[in-house]
C-alpha positions as protocol buffer text, in pm:
chain_id: "A"
residue {
  index: 1
  type: UNK
  ca { x: 5877 y: 8363 z: 9174 }
}
residue {
  index: 2
  type: UNK
  ca { x: 6113 y: 8467 z: 9452 }
}
residue {
  index: 3
  type: UNK
  ca { x: 6392 y: 8712 z: 9379 }
}
residue {
  index: 4
  type: UNK
  ca { x: 6732 y: 8597 z: 9259 }
}
residue {
  index: 5
  type: UNK
  ca { x: 6875 y: 8720 z: 9588 }
}
residue {
  index: 6
  type: UNK
  ca { x: 6641 y: 8494 z: 9785 }
}
residue {
  index: 7
  type: UNK
  ca { x: 6721 y: 8204 z: 9553 }
}
residue {
  index: 8
  type: UNK
  ca { x: 7092 y: 8270 z: 9599 }
}
residue {
  index: 9
  type: UNK
  ca { x: 7054 y: 8269 z: 9976 }
}
residue {
  index: 10
  type: UNK
  ca { x: 6918 y: 7914 z: 9957 }
}
residue {
  index: 11
  type: UNK
  ca { x: 7246 y: 7778 z: 9813 }
}
residue {
  index: 12
  type: UNK
  ca { x: 7514 y: 8034 z: 9911 }
}
residue {
  index: 13
  type: UNK
  ca { x: 7586 y: 8234 z: 10226 }
}
residue {
  index: 14
  type: UNK
  ca { x: 7541 y: 8598 z: 10126 }
}
residue {
  index: 15
  type: UNK
  ca { x: 7783 y: 8851 z: 10276 }
}
residue {
  index: 16
  type: UNK
  ca { x: 7763 y: 9231 z: 10242 }
}
residue {
  index: 17
  type: UNK
  ca { x: 8078 y: 9402 z: 10115 }
}
residue {
  index: 18
  type: UNK
  ca { x: 8012 y: 9735 z: 10285 }
}
residue {
  index: 19
  type: UNK
  ca { x: 8031 y: 9950 z: 10595 }
}
residue {
  index: 20
  type: UNK
  ca { x: 7696 y: 10115 z: 10511 }
}
residue {
  index: 21
  type: UNK
  ca { x: 7492 y: 10056 z: 10825 }
}
residue {
  index: 22
  type: UNK
  ca { x: 7159 y: 10137 z: 10662 }
}
residue {
  index: 23
  type: UNK
  ca { x: 7227 y: 9904 z: 10369 }
}
residue {
  index: 24
  type: UNK
  ca { x: 7321 y: 9620 z: 10603 }
}
residue {
  index: 25
  type: UNK
  ca { x: 7006 y: 9672 z: 10812 }
}
residue {
  index: 26
  type: UNK
  ca { x: 6794 y: 9668 z: 10496 }
}
residue {
  index: 27
  type: UNK
  ca { x: 6958 y: 9378 z: 10313 }
}
residue {
  index: 28
  type: UNK
  ca { x: 7018 y: 9153 z: 10616 }
}
residue {
  index: 29
  type: UNK
  ca { x: 7333 y: 8964 z: 10510 }
}
residue {
  index: 30
  type: UNK
  ca { x: 7478 y: 8686 z: 10726 }
}
residue {
  index: 31
  type: UNK
  ca { x: 7826 y: 8843 z: 10745 }
}
residue {
  index: 32
  type: UNK
  ca { x: 7996 y: 9172 z: 10656 }
}
residue {
  index: 33
  type: UNK
  ca { x: 8337 y: 9242 z: 10511 }
}
residue {
  index: 34
  type: UNK
  ca { x: 8528 y: 9567 z: 10548 }
}
residue {
  index: 35
  type: UNK
  ca { x: 8860 y: 9705 z: 10427 }
}
residue {
  index: 36
  type: UNK
  ca { x: 9037 y: 10043 z: 10466 }
}
residue {
  index: 37
  type: UNK
  ca { x: 8844 y: 10187 z: 10170 }
}
residue {
  index: 38
  type: UNK
  ca { x: 8509 y: 10081 z: 10318 }
}
residue {
  index: 39
  type: UNK
  ca { x: 8602 y: 10208 z: 10666 }
}
residue {
  index: 40
  type: UNK
  ca { x: 8710 y: 10544 z: 10525 }
}
residue {
  index: 41
  type: UNK
  ca { x: 8380 y: 10580 z: 10337 }
}
residue {
  index: 42
  type: UNK
  ca { x: 8175 y: 10481 z: 10642 }
}
residue {
  index: 43
  type: UNK
  ca { x: 8351 y: 10736 z: 10862 }
}
residue {
  index: 44
  type: UNK
  ca { x: 8256 y: 11009 z: 10615 }
}
residue {
  index: 45
  type: UNK
  ca { x: 7889 y: 10961 z: 10701 }
}
residue {
  index: 46
  type: UNK
  ca { x: 7690 y: 11124 z: 10980 }
}
residue {
  index: 47
  type: UNK
  ca { x: 7629 y: 10776 z: 11123 }
}
residue {
  index: 48
  type: UNK
  ca { x: 7980 y: 10771 z: 11275 }
}
residue {
  index: 49
  type: UNK
  ca { x: 8009 y: 11136 z: 11379 }
}
residue {
  index: 50
  type: UNK
  ca { x: 7985 y: 11050 z: 11750 }
}
residue {
  index: 51
  type: UNK
  ca { x: 8240 y: 10771 z: 11713 }
}
residue {
  index: 52
  type: UNK
  ca { x: 8477 y: 11017 z: 11550 }
}
residue {
  index: 53
  type: UNK
  ca { x: 8439 y: 11263 z: 11839 }
}
residue {
  index: 54
  type: UNK
  ca { x: 8491 y: 10988 z: 12096 }
}
residue {
  index: 55
  type: UNK
  ca { x: 8800 y: 10853 z: 11920 }
}
residue {
  index: 56
  type: UNK
  ca { x: 8955 y: 11200 z: 11886 }
}
residue {
  index: 57
  type: UNK
  ca { x: 8892 y: 11272 z: 12256 }
}
residue {
  index: 58
  type: UNK
  ca { x: 9051 y: 10936 z: 12338 }
}
residue {
  index: 59
  type: UNK
  ca { x: 9345 y: 11012 z: 12111 }
}
residue {
  index: 60
  type: UNK
  ca { x: 9410 y: 11349 z: 12276 }
}
residue {
  index: 61
  type: UNK
  ca { x: 9492 y: 11168 z: 12598 }
}
residue {
  index: 62
  type: UNK
  ca { x: 9757 y: 10947 z: 12439 }
}
residue {
  index: 63
  type: UNK
  ca { x: 10024 y: 11213 z: 12397 }
}
residue {
  index: 64
  type: UNK
  ca { x: 10359 y: 11114 z: 12248 }
}
residue {
  index: 65
  type: UNK
  ca { x: 10433 y: 11094 z: 11877 }
}
residue {
  index: 66
  type: UNK
  ca { x: 10159 y: 11246 z: 11661 }
}
residue {
  index: 67
  type: UNK
  ca { x: 10184 y: 10976 z: 11394 }
}
residue {
  index: 68
  type: UNK
  ca { x: 10156 y: 10698 z: 11650 }
}
residue {
  index: 69
  type: UNK
  ca { x: 9852 y: 10865 z: 11806 }
}
residue {
  index: 70
  type: UNK
  ca { x: 9686 y: 10911 z: 11467 }
}
residue {
  index: 71
  type: UNK
  ca { x: 9742 y: 10543 z: 11381 }
}
residue {
  index: 72
  type: UNK
  ca { x: 9595 y: 10435 z: 11716 }
}
residue {
  index: 73
  type: UNK
  ca { x: 9286 y: 10651 z: 11664 }
}
residue {
  index: 74
  type: UNK
  ca { x: 9245 y: 10518 z: 11310 }
}
residue {
  index: 75
  type: UNK
  ca { x: 9255 y: 10164 z: 11450 }
}
residue {
  index: 76
  type: UNK
  ca { x: 8993 y: 10257 z: 11709 }
}
residue {
  index: 77
  type: UNK
  ca { x: 8766 y: 10397 z: 11439 }
}
residue {
  index: 78
  type: UNK
  ca { x: 8798 y: 10081 z: 11229 }
}
residue {
  index: 79
  type: UNK
  ca { x: 8688 y: 9881 z: 11533 }
}
residue {
  index: 80
  type: UNK
  ca { x: 8395 y: 10122 z: 11582 }
}
residue {
  index: 81
  type: UNK
  ca { x: 8275 y: 10051 z: 11228 }
}
residue {
  index: 82
  type: UNK
  ca { x: 8317 y: 9678 z: 11281 }
}
residue {
  index: 83
  type: UNK
  ca { x: 8138 y: 9687 z: 11617 }
}
residue {
  index: 84
  type: UNK
  ca { x: 7841 y: 9867 z: 11462 }
}
residue {
  index: 85
  type: UNK
  ca { x: 7819 y: 9598 z: 11193 }
}
residue {
  index: 86
  type: UNK
  ca { x: 7844 y: 9315 z: 11447 }
}
residue {
  index: 87
  type: UNK
  ca { x: 7517 y: 9437 z: 11597 }
}
residue {
  index: 88
  type: UNK
  ca { x: 7341 y: 9397 z: 11264 }
}
residue {
  index: 89
  type: UNK
  ca { x: 7458 y: 9058 z: 11137 }
}
residue {
  index: 90
  type: UNK
  ca { x: 7420 y: 8713 z: 11294 }
}
residue {
  index: 91
  type: UNK
  ca { x: 7758 y: 8599 z: 11167 }
}
residue {
  index: 92
  type: UNK
  ca { x: 8102 y: 8754 z: 11136 }
}
residue {
  index: 93
  type: UNK
  ca { x: 8258 y: 9087 z: 11050 }
}
residue {
  index: 94
  type: UNK
  ca { x: 8595 y: 9094 z: 10875 }
}
residue {
  index: 95
  type: UNK
  ca { x: 8844 y: 9356 z: 10993 }
}
residue {
  index: 96
  type: UNK
  ca { x: 9166 y: 9410 z: 10800 }
}
residue {
  index: 97
  type: UNK
  ca { x: 9524 y: 9416 z: 10922 }
}
residue {
  index: 98
  type: UNK
  ca { x: 9706 y: 9727 z: 10796 }
}
residue {
  index: 99
  type: UNK
  ca { x: 9800 y: 9689 z: 10431 }
}
residue {
  index: 100
  type: UNK
  ca { x: 10146 y: 9834 z: 10497 }
}
residue {
  index: 101
  type: UNK
  ca { x: 10218 y: 9525 z: 10711 }
}
residue {
  index: 102
  type: UNK
  ca { x: 10150 y: 9283 z: 10424 }
}
residue {
  index: 103
  type: UNK
  ca { x: 10513 y: 9169 z: 10403 }
}
residue {
  index: 104
  type: UNK
  ca { x: 10578 y: 9149 z: 10778 }
}
residue {
  index: 105
  type: UNK
  ca { x: 10453 y: 8833 z: 10947 }
}
residue {
  index: 106
  type: UNK
  ca { x: 10539 y: 8933 z: 11304 }
}
residue {
  index: 107
  type: UNK
  ca { x: 10388 y: 9281 z: 11276 }
}
residue {
  index: 108
  type: UNK
  ca { x: 10075 y: 9133 z: 11117 }
}
residue {
  index: 109
  type: UNK
  ca { x: 10042 y: 8891 z: 11408 }
}
residue {
  index: 110
  type: UNK
  ca { x: 10074 y: 9172 z: 11662 }
}
residue {
  index: 111
  type: UNK
  ca { x: 9815 y: 9384 z: 11480 }
}
residue {
  index: 112
  type: UNK
  ca { x: 9571 y: 9094 z: 11447 }
}
residue {
  index: 113
  type: UNK
  ca { x: 9595 y: 9015 z: 11817 }
}
residue {
  index: 114
  type: UNK
  ca { x: 9542 y: 9382 z: 11904 }
}
residue {
  index: 115
  type: UNK
  ca { x: 9231 y: 9391 z: 11684 }
}
residue {
  index: 116
  type: UNK
  ca { x: 9086 y: 9090 z: 11865 }
}
residue {
  index: 117
  type: UNK
  ca { x: 9171 y: 9250 z: 12202 }
}
residue {
  index: 118
  type: UNK
  ca { x: 9006 y: 9577 z: 12099 }
}
residue {
  index: 119
  type: UNK
  ca { x: 8685 y: 9396 z: 12009 }
}
residue {
  index: 120
  type: UNK
  ca { x: 8704 y: 9204 z: 12337 }
}
residue {
  index: 121
  type: UNK
  ca { x: 8712 y: 9535 z: 12525 }
}
residue {
  index: 122
  type: UNK
  ca { x: 8375 y: 9613 z: 12364 }
}
residue {
  index: 123
  type: UNK
  ca { x: 8231 y: 9277 z: 12463 }
}
residue {
  index: 124
  type: UNK
  ca { x: 8272 y: 9121 z: 12119 }
}
residue {
  index: 125
  type: UNK
  ca { x: 8428 y: 8775 z: 12117 }
}
residue {
  index: 126
  type: UNK
  ca { x: 8669 y: 8648 z: 11852 }
}
residue {
  index: 127
  type: UNK
  ca { x: 8410 y: 8407 z: 11714 }
}
residue {
  index: 128
  type: UNK
  ca { x: 8228 y: 8710 z: 11568 }
}
residue {
  index: 129
  type: UNK
  ca { x: 8537 y: 8844 z: 11389 }
}
residue {
  index: 130
  type: UNK
  ca { x: 8748 y: 8739 z: 11093 }
}
residue {
  index: 131
  type: UNK
  ca { x: 9097 y: 8887 z: 11065 }
}
residue {
  index: 132
  type: UNK
  ca { x: 9164 y: 8994 z: 10706 }
}
residue {
  index: 133
  type: UNK
  ca { x: 9515 y: 8960 z: 10573 }
}
residue {
  index: 134
  type: UNK
  ca { x: 9656 y: 9009 z: 10226 }
}
residue {
  index: 135
  type: UNK
  ca { x: 9740 y: 8677 z: 10056 }
}
residue {
  index: 136
  type: UNK
  ca { x: 10114 y: 8742 z: 10048 }
}
residue {
  index: 137
  type: UNK
  ca { x: 10346 y: 8464 z: 10164 }
}
residue {
  index: 138
  type: UNK
  ca { x: 10399 y: 8659 z: 10488 }
}
residue {
  index: 139
  type: UNK
  ca { x: 10027 y: 8718 z: 10535 }
}
residue {
  index: 140
  type: UNK
  ca { x: 9951 y: 8349 z: 10488 }
}
residue {
  index: 141
  type: UNK
  ca { x: 10218 y: 8256 z: 10743 }
}
residue {
  index: 142
  type: UNK
  ca { x: 10062 y: 8497 z: 10993 }
}
residue {
  index: 143
  type: UNK
  ca { x: 9720 y: 8343 z: 10928 }
}
residue {
  index: 144
  type: UNK
  ca { x: 9859 y: 7993 z: 10987 }
}
residue {
  index: 145
  type: UNK
  ca { x: 9978 y: 8096 z: 11333 }
}
residue {
  index: 146
  type: UNK
  ca { x: 9657 y: 8284 z: 11416 }
}
residue {
  index: 147
  type: UNK
  ca { x: 9444 y: 7986 z: 11318 }
}
residue {
  index: 148
  type: UNK
  ca { x: 9638 y: 7771 z: 11566 }
}
residue {
  index: 149
  type: UNK
  ca { x: 9556 y: 8034 z: 11830 }
}
residue {
  index: 150
  type: UNK
  ca { x: 9186 y: 8002 z: 11753 }
}
residue {
  index: 151
  type: UNK
  ca { x: 9163 y: 8328 z: 11558 }
}
residue {
  index: 152
  type: UNK
  ca { x: 8989 y: 8270 z: 11224 }
}
residue {
  index: 153
  type: UNK
  ca { x: 9123 y: 8452 z: 10920 }
}
residue {
  index: 154
  type: UNK
  ca { x: 8996 y: 8582 z: 10587 }
}
residue {
  index: 155
  type: UNK
  ca { x: 9276 y: 8590 z: 10328 }
}
residue {
  index: 156
  type: UNK
  ca { x: 9202 y: 8871 z: 10086 }
}
residue {
  index: 157
  type: UNK
  ca { x: 9351 y: 9011 z: 9764 }
}
residue {
  index: 158
  type: UNK
  ca { x: 9362 y: 8658 z: 9628 }
}
residue {
  index: 159
  type: UNK
  ca { x: 9404 y: 8630 z: 9252 }
}
residue {
  index: 160
  type: UNK
  ca { x: 9565 y: 8294 z: 9185 }
}
residue {
  index: 161
  type: UNK
  ca { x: 9551 y: 7922 z: 9252 }
}
residue {
  index: 162
  type: UNK
  ca { x: 9899 y: 7944 z: 9404 }
}
residue {
  index: 163
  type: UNK
  ca { x: 9763 y: 8175 z: 9674 }
}
residue {
  index: 164
  type: UNK
  ca { x: 9458 y: 7953 z: 9724 }
}
residue {
  index: 165
  type: UNK
  ca { x: 9668 y: 7637 z: 9765 }
}
residue {
  index: 166
  type: UNK
  ca { x: 9906 y: 7807 z: 10010 }
}
residue {
  index: 167
  type: UNK
  ca { x: 9604 y: 7925 z: 10213 }
}
residue {
  index: 168
  type: UNK
  ca { x: 9463 y: 7572 z: 10216 }
}
residue {
  index: 169
  type: UNK
  ca { x: 9797 y: 7432 z: 10332 }
}
residue {
  index: 170
  type: UNK
  ca { x: 9792 y: 7690 z: 10614 }
}
residue {
  index: 171
  type: UNK
  ca { x: 9439 y: 7578 z: 10706 }
}
residue {
  index: 172
  type: UNK
  ca { x: 9297 y: 7929 z: 10697 }
}
residue {
  index: 173
  type: UNK
  ca { x: 8928 y: 7964 z: 10767 }
}
residue {
  index: 174
  type: UNK
  ca { x: 8828 y: 8156 z: 10453 }
}
residue {
  index: 175
  type: UNK
  ca { x: 8967 y: 8298 z: 10129 }
}
residue {
  index: 176
  type: UNK
  ca { x: 8832 y: 8589 z: 9922 }
}
residue {
  index: 177
  type: UNK
  ca { x: 8926 y: 8541 z: 9556 }
}
residue {
  index: 178
  type: UNK
  ca { x: 8869 y: 8868 z: 9368 }
}
residue {
  index: 179
  type: UNK
  ca { x: 8654 y: 8812 z: 9060 }
}
residue {
  index: 180
  type: UNK
  ca { x: 8607 y: 9163 z: 8922 }
}
residue {
  index: 181
  type: UNK
  ca { x: 8968 y: 9274 z: 8954 }
}
residue {
  index: 182
  type: UNK
  ca { x: 9082 y: 8969 z: 8757 }
}
residue {
  index: 183
  type: UNK
  ca { x: 8831 y: 9062 z: 8487 }
}
residue {
  index: 184
  type: UNK
  ca { x: 8959 y: 9422 z: 8490 }
}
residue {
  index: 185
  type: UNK
  ca { x: 9314 y: 9305 z: 8419 }
}
residue {
  index: 186
  type: UNK
  ca { x: 9217 y: 9079 z: 8131 }
}
residue {
  index: 187
  type: UNK
  ca { x: 8988 y: 9336 z: 7972 }
}
residue {
  index: 188
  type: UNK
  ca { x: 9268 y: 9594 z: 7986 }
}
residue {
  index: 189
  type: UNK
  ca { x: 9538 y: 9356 z: 7860 }
}
residue {
  index: 190
  type: UNK
  ca { x: 9333 y: 9198 z: 7579 }
}
residue {
  index: 191
  type: UNK
  ca { x: 9083 y: 9471 z: 7489 }
}
residue {
  index: 192
  type: UNK
  ca { x: 8813 y: 9204 z: 7493 }
}
residue {
  index: 193
  type: UNK
  ca { x: 8474 y: 9189 z: 7661 }
}
residue {
  index: 194
  type: UNK
  ca { x: 8384 y: 8861 z: 7829 }
}
residue {
  index: 195
  type: UNK
  ca { x: 8054 y: 8687 z: 7893 }
}
residue {
  index: 196
  type: UNK
  ca { x: 7992 y: 8562 z: 8247 }
}
residue {
  index: 197
  type: UNK
  ca { x: 8071 y: 8205 z: 8140 }
}
residue {
  index: 198
  type: UNK
  ca { x: 8411 y: 8301 z: 7996 }
}
residue {
  index: 199
  type: UNK
  ca { x: 8493 y: 8568 z: 8258 }
}
residue {
  index: 200
  type: UNK
  ca { x: 8851 y: 8494 z: 8379 }
}
residue {
  index: 201
  type: UNK
  ca { x: 8759 y: 8589 z: 8737 }
}
residue {
  index: 202
  type: UNK
  ca { x: 8463 y: 8352 z: 8739 }
}
residue {
  index: 203
  type: UNK
  ca { x: 8673 y: 8071 z: 8591 }
}
residue {
  index: 204
  type: UNK
  ca { x: 8944 y: 8129 z: 8853 }
}
residue {
  index: 205
  type: UNK
  ca { x: 8699 y: 8093 z: 9143 }
}
residue {
  index: 206
  type: UNK
  ca { x: 8537 y: 7788 z: 8987 }
}
residue {
  index: 207
  type: UNK
  ca { x: 8880 y: 7624 z: 8954 }
}
residue {
  index: 208
  type: UNK
  ca { x: 8969 y: 7701 z: 9316 }
}
residue {
  index: 209
  type: UNK
  ca { x: 8629 y: 7579 z: 9439 }
}
residue {
  index: 210
  type: UNK
  ca { x: 8669 y: 7254 z: 9244 }
}
residue {
  index: 211
  type: UNK
  ca { x: 9025 y: 7202 z: 9376 }
}
residue {
  index: 212
  type: UNK
  ca { x: 8912 y: 7254 z: 9736 }
}
residue {
  index: 213
  type: UNK
  ca { x: 8611 y: 7024 z: 9715 }
}
residue {
  index: 214
  type: UNK
  ca { x: 8799 y: 6755 z: 9521 }
}
residue {
  index: 215
  type: UNK
  ca { x: 9062 y: 6744 z: 9796 }
}
residue {
  index: 216
  type: UNK
  ca { x: 8822 y: 6778 z: 10090 }
}
residue {
  index: 217
  type: UNK
  ca { x: 8973 y: 7112 z: 10190 }
}
residue {
  index: 218
  type: UNK
  ca { x: 8760 y: 7281 z: 10456 }
}
residue {
  index: 219
  type: UNK
  ca { x: 8871 y: 7640 z: 10385 }
}
residue {
  index: 220
  type: UNK
  ca { x: 8567 y: 7845 z: 10281 }
}
residue {
  index: 221
  type: UNK
  ca { x: 8566 y: 7995 z: 9931 }
}
residue {
  index: 222
  type: UNK
  ca { x: 8405 y: 8340 z: 9928 }
}
residue {
  index: 223
  type: UNK
  ca { x: 8399 y: 8508 z: 9587 }
}
residue {
  index: 224
  type: UNK
  ca { x: 8450 y: 8885 z: 9610 }
}
residue {
  index: 225
  type: UNK
  ca { x: 8494 y: 9202 z: 9404 }
}
residue {
  index: 226
  type: UNK
  ca { x: 8209 y: 9172 z: 9156 }
}
residue {
  index: 227
  type: UNK
  ca { x: 8155 y: 9402 z: 8861 }
}
residue {
  index: 228
  type: UNK
  ca { x: 7804 y: 9285 z: 8768 }
}
residue {
  index: 229
  type: UNK
  ca { x: 7531 y: 9041 z: 8871 }
}
residue {
  index: 230
  type: UNK
  ca { x: 7626 y: 8810 z: 8585 }
}
residue {
  index: 231
  type: UNK
  ca { x: 7948 y: 8722 z: 8766 }
}
residue {
  index: 232
  type: UNK
  ca { x: 7752 y: 8653 z: 9085 }
}
residue {
  index: 233
  type: UNK
  ca { x: 7501 y: 8431 z: 8908 }
}
residue {
  index: 234
  type: UNK
  ca { x: 7785 y: 8241 z: 8740 }
}
residue {
  index: 235
  type: UNK
  ca { x: 7912 y: 8148 z: 9090 }
}
residue {
  index: 236
  type: UNK
  ca { x: 7576 y: 8062 z: 9245 }
}
residue {
  index: 237
  type: UNK
  ca { x: 7638 y: 7776 z: 9486 }
}
residue {
  index: 238
  type: UNK
  ca { x: 7983 y: 7893 z: 9596 }
}
residue {
  index: 239
  type: UNK
  ca { x: 8032 y: 7863 z: 9974 }
}
residue {
  index: 240
  type: UNK
  ca { x: 7993 y: 8239 z: 10024 }
}
residue {
  index: 241
  type: UNK
  ca { x: 7978 y: 8548 z: 9807 }
}
residue {
  index: 242
  type: UNK
  ca { x: 8050 y: 8898 z: 9939 }
}
residue {
  index: 243
  type: UNK
  ca { x: 7849 y: 9150 z: 9740 }
}
residue {
  index: 244
  type: UNK
  ca { x: 7819 y: 9529 z: 9733 }
}
residue {
  index: 245
  type: UNK
  ca { x: 7476 y: 9679 z: 9822 }
}
residue {
  index: 246
  type: UNK
  ca { x: 7399 y: 9803 z: 9469 }
}
residue {
  index: 247
  type: UNK
  ca { x: 7440 y: 9451 z: 9328 }
}
residue {
  index: 248
  type: UNK
  ca { x: 7242 y: 9301 z: 9617 }
}
residue {
  index: 249
  type: UNK
  ca { x: 6962 y: 9541 z: 9527 }
}
residue {
  index: 250
  type: UNK
  ca { x: 6978 y: 9435 z: 9161 }
}
residue {
  index: 251
  type: UNK
  ca { x: 6946 y: 9071 z: 9258 }
}
residue {
  index: 252
  type: UNK
  ca { x: 6664 y: 9153 z: 9498 }
}
residue {
  index: 253
  type: UNK
  ca { x: 6469 y: 9327 z: 9219 }
}
residue {
  index: 254
  type: UNK
  ca { x: 6520 y: 9046 z: 8967 }
}
residue {
  index: 255
  type: UNK
  ca { x: 6243 y: 8784 z: 8972 }
}
residue {
  index: 256
  type: UNK
  ca { x: 6406 y: 8554 z: 8715 }
}
residue {
  index: 257
  type: UNK
  ca { x: 6519 y: 8197 z: 8778 }
}
residue {
  index: 258
  type: UNK
  ca { x: 6866 y: 8150 z: 8925 }
}
residue {
  index: 259
  type: UNK
  ca { x: 7054 y: 7839 z: 8813 }
}
residue {
  index: 260
  type: UNK
  ca { x: 7299 y: 7673 z: 9051 }
}
residue {
  index: 261
  type: UNK
  ca { x: 7648 y: 7669 z: 8894 }
}
residue {
  index: 262
  type: UNK
  ca { x: 7867 y: 7526 z: 9172 }
}
residue {
  index: 263
  type: UNK
  ca { x: 7799 y: 7219 z: 9383 }
}
residue {
  index: 264
  type: UNK
  ca { x: 8013 y: 6971 z: 9578 }
}
residue {
  index: 265
  type: UNK
  ca { x: 7831 y: 6697 z: 9388 }
}
residue {
  index: 266
  type: UNK
  ca { x: 7954 y: 6799 z: 9044 }
}
residue {
  index: 267
  type: UNK
  ca { x: 8326 y: 6838 z: 9111 }
}
residue {
  index: 268
  type: UNK
  ca { x: 8598 y: 6687 z: 8893 }
}
residue {
  index: 269
  type: UNK
  ca { x: 8911 y: 6512 z: 9024 }
}
residue {
  index: 270
  type: UNK
  ca { x: 9205 y: 6747 z: 9095 }
}
residue {
  index: 271
  type: UNK
  ca { x: 9550 y: 6634 z: 9201 }
}
residue {
  index: 272
  type: UNK
  ca { x: 9661 y: 6764 z: 9541 }
}
residue {
  index: 273
  type: UNK
  ca { x: 9946 y: 7015 z: 9525 }
}
residue {
  index: 274
  type: UNK
  ca { x: 10170 y: 7135 z: 9809 }
}
residue {
  index: 275
  type: UNK
  ca { x: 10317 y: 7482 z: 9775 }
}
residue {
  index: 276
  type: UNK
  ca { x: 10633 y: 7578 z: 9962 }
}
residue {
  index: 277
  type: UNK
  ca { x: 10774 y: 7932 z: 9964 }
}
residue {
  index: 278
  type: UNK
  ca { x: 10996 y: 7881 z: 9659 }
}
residue {
  index: 279
  type: UNK
  ca { x: 10711 y: 7731 z: 9455 }
}
residue {
  index: 280
  type: UNK
  ca { x: 10469 y: 7999 z: 9569 }
}
residue {
  index: 281
  type: UNK
  ca { x: 10697 y: 8284 z: 9470 }
}
residue {
  index: 282
  type: UNK
  ca { x: 10776 y: 8124 z: 9134 }
}
residue {
  index: 283
  type: UNK
  ca { x: 10408 y: 8060 z: 9054 }
}
residue {
  index: 284
  type: UNK
  ca { x: 10328 y: 8421 z: 9142 }
}
residue {
  index: 285
  type: UNK
  ca { x: 10621 y: 8543 z: 8933 }
}
residue {
  index: 286
  type: UNK
  ca { x: 10485 y: 8349 z: 8635 }
}
residue {
  index: 287
  type: UNK
  ca { x: 10135 y: 8497 z: 8682 }
}
residue {
  index: 288
  type: UNK
  ca { x: 10157 y: 8863 z: 8573 }
}
residue {
  index: 289
  type: UNK
  ca { x: 9791 y: 8930 z: 8653 }
}
residue {
  index: 290
  type: UNK
  ca { x: 9811 y: 8797 z: 9010 }
}
residue {
  index: 291
  type: UNK
  ca { x: 10140 y: 8974 z: 9080 }
}
residue {
  index: 292
  type: UNK
  ca { x: 10018 y: 9309 z: 8946 }
}
residue {
  index: 293
  type: UNK
  ca { x: 9673 y: 9297 z: 9107 }
}
residue {
  index: 294
  type: UNK
  ca { x: 9809 y: 9190 z: 9447 }
}
residue {
  index: 295
  type: UNK
  ca { x: 10059 y: 9477 z: 9449 }
}
residue {
  index: 296
  type: UNK
  ca { x: 9798 y: 9722 z: 9321 }
}
residue {
  index: 297
  type: UNK
  ca { x: 9548 y: 9614 z: 9587 }
}
residue {
  index: 298
  type: UNK
  ca { x: 9798 y: 9651 z: 9869 }
}
residue {
  index: 299
  type: UNK
  ca { x: 9895 y: 9998 z: 9744 }
}
residue {
  index: 300
  type: UNK
  ca { x: 9530 y: 10107 z: 9719 }
}
residue {
  index: 301
  type: UNK
  ca { x: 9442 y: 9986 z: 10070 }
}
residue {
  index: 302
  type: UNK
  ca { x: 9761 y: 10142 z: 10211 }
}
residue {
  index: 303
  type: UNK
  ca { x: 9672 y: 10471 z: 10043 }
}
residue {
  index: 304
  type: UNK
  ca { x: 9323 y: 10475 z: 10197 }
}
residue {
  index: 305
  type: UNK
  ca { x: 9469 y: 10384 z: 10535 }
}
residue {
  index: 306
  type: UNK
  ca { x: 9712 y: 10676 z: 10495 }
}
residue {
  index: 307
  type: UNK
  ca { x: 9421 y: 10906 z: 10406 }
}
residue {
  index: 308
  type: UNK
  ca { x: 9237 y: 10799 z: 10719 }
}
residue {
  index: 309
  type: UNK
  ca { x: 9541 y: 10857 z: 10939 }
}
residue {
  index: 310
  type: UNK
  ca { x: 9600 y: 11201 z: 10786 }
}
residue {
  index: 311
  type: UNK
  ca { x: 9237 y: 11294 z: 10847 }
}
residue {
  index: 312
  type: UNK
  ca { x: 9265 y: 11180 z: 11208 }
}
residue {
  index: 313
  type: UNK
  ca { x: 9590 y: 11374 z: 11256 }
}
residue {
  index: 314
  type: UNK
  ca { x: 9421 y: 11693 z: 11139 }
}
residue {
  index: 315
  type: UNK
  ca { x: 9131 y: 11634 z: 11376 }
}
residue {
  index: 316
  type: UNK
  ca { x: 9372 y: 11577 z: 11663 }
}
residue {
  index: 317
  type: UNK
  ca { x: 9553 y: 11902 z: 11580 }
}
residue {
  index: 318
  type: UNK
  ca { x: 9224 y: 12092 z: 11575 }
}
residue {
  index: 319
  type: UNK
  ca { x: 9123 y: 11941 z: 11906 }
}
residue {
  index: 320
  type: UNK
  ca { x: 9454 y: 12043 z: 12061 }
}
residue {
  index: 321
  type: UNK
  ca { x: 9436 y: 12402 z: 11933 }
}
């Protein structure tokens, strides 16, 4: 019997949710996803020590405002992590627009274009990159414009059908509904434990997947943020699943049979819905879980981005001393 990971790969594109170069080389995913937390962790390893030195030396030459220089160096380091991952996967690497721009469409557009330009300077074309944006109304609008420019986007921090429908209307390339964080909210609010089949995060992704397939929506559904392999197995057959290395290892070591749970052939009819800004904001307002987890996620990513910039600023000060 082949491993559950190998069985999963036959029906779902497997993506690694990590910046761990050694793990990616060992597990051989098709794509990789990163975020500020993952980038910060990767830069704490010896693997990126030379990149850190190079970026600090580059930053010293910028001059001007110290905060601006630190932000520019942090951006350069995020690209360094992404570029290293591009060398290891045949598909795409997702790089995130700053979380503190989540409610600013124009600034998000400028940052996304600068990310693509920075990769281009390293010989990496836009067809190897996905721009990650938070699934706020402003982030979705930015993605809509970027898609028309030929820049594919990954809409992250997605917790509700309202967000998924708005992303579909914007014709974004890919969405990342967060399974585990939805489960976290319901466990905390109800005090209950859930089986994989009744897991609110699993049910949310299944509903979104069914809605997309029933309406011939081409946007890719990539389940994310898993707490255990049970959640992953319950979404076997989803377009893509982005999985942390420890859970990939668990699946690789499990020789049991994996049952397909999602398939375009078993979808149920679902009425097409169009979501304008007013409807979107009202649906989000009515969904306490989605509202709270979206805000919490943006705050967490912004905090890690701030930590990275502070670390860079200290390194720049040391280099100038």
